[in-house]
Steps between C-alpha positions, in 0.01 A plus 500: 500500500306169534359496850444130506791369712650841545640594855365838610594693829214729617585736782215644723313172423326490835217723398343731252666538148779258581263235631277519185804496274655196661180301488439591133841385389466187686180444321682562174731223572791701646688388815500789745700603801275733706713738707397742759612635833304204648474173303157511321293239665273442199783303333446211739205387293624601164675186397859389412553798258480753770759604766475752774786700640534774762757766403570861536552626147721788622772249618733316266553175682135406552409583138805298381394206705145512367618514129729202584199314633299566190777355290556202724145406581311631198766438229602848375417861477339659191299791641475740777186698596558769754181592699639548833461864633385725770334836538472774772298819505714787598466882442834662421412746786216424728364623829765287674772655303718371208434146363706207642816449318509137628150428348604653166817303490324180587246525206793570268698208631216248453323614185802618302827357656336167576348460160846571339662253739268230373562593138876502515525168676227332296643624163833364594361166509277539200801596294628139539187354351526345155342747254153426357420496127530883487784517747290571794640394840258676742240765580467750782167674576489770760212669672493881519177710524333783327612703808833510320344745258237669705595460864236640737555709807652294773664258246846650473682178615268265308488695174885549508558131550266410212642761267843350572366165372373670185833676452710186536285297261666603172864515610475157667334358188792651300750348736344152479412502138828338388417219747159436356306623799198725472391761752144637514336713781125515564348810661157392642241755605242441781461125565285306743785371727531458876624863522165617366301256718598703807335814366132588598245386246408856385862571431541187295182585317637852414828367383323248280330786317828679406614285194367591162364150416435248643405725805606261775818384679720266301503127581825340590439225242495765233851610600593127511381467135717766383798358668433171322477684174833688547673181579372344185538781262868564393446834340425653839827636639634818662156650546266602790134413430217672689209284610256753639180511291593857393545620858702823560546561875389845639713690732311353800 
C-alpha cells in the first residue's frame, strides 16, 4: 500500500502507541482519522490531513459514524490500525475473594470485541475500494501483546483479550483475502507509554532490564515504524509479529 494520500483510521490515538502511529503515518503522507474515547487534542495542530473523533469502539453506531466521517472528510478508507485497549490487574482469587467478573468482561469487551467491531465495519467499507495493482483494497493492523503468550499473574483478563486477538488474526485474514484485505497483528513487549509512566522509577528501571537486547523499554516510535512497514509490505498477512527485543515475561 502506498501511504501517500491513503486514509488510515487509528484507534487509541490519544496517547502511547496509537499517538506515535498516527503521527508517523501523517508524516509519511497519509491522511489520518485519530479516534479515541475522547477526541485526541493533538490533532488540532496537525494540519488538514488529520481529523479527531471521539468514539467508544465497543459500540456500533459511533464507529460507523467515525468511518463515515473518514470517507466524507478525508476521502476514503484504506487502512485501520487498532491500538485502543485497556488493562486491569486482578488476581483470580485474592484476599477480597474472587476476581470481579464485571472487570473481566469489560477488558474483553474493549480489547477483543471492540477491536473486532472496528475490523468488521472498516473491512465492509474497504471491500468497496477499487483494487490496487495487486488487487489490494485495504489493510488492518491490530495490537495484541506478548502477554497473549506469557501472561503474568494478575493478567488473566488482559492476556485472554490479547490472546483472542492473536487467535482471530488468521481466520479474519482468510475471511478477507478474497476481498483483497490483509490482516496483521503486532504483539509489543514493554514499551515506554503513559501506562509505564505511572510506575515508580526503580520499577521502570527493573522492567527495562528484562529484554535480551536492547535492554530498555521500547519506544512508541519503534512500534509506529513497524506499523508503517506492515502497511507497505504486501507479503505480510495473517500473522502475529512480536516486537519485544527478545523478552519472555516471567510469571510475576
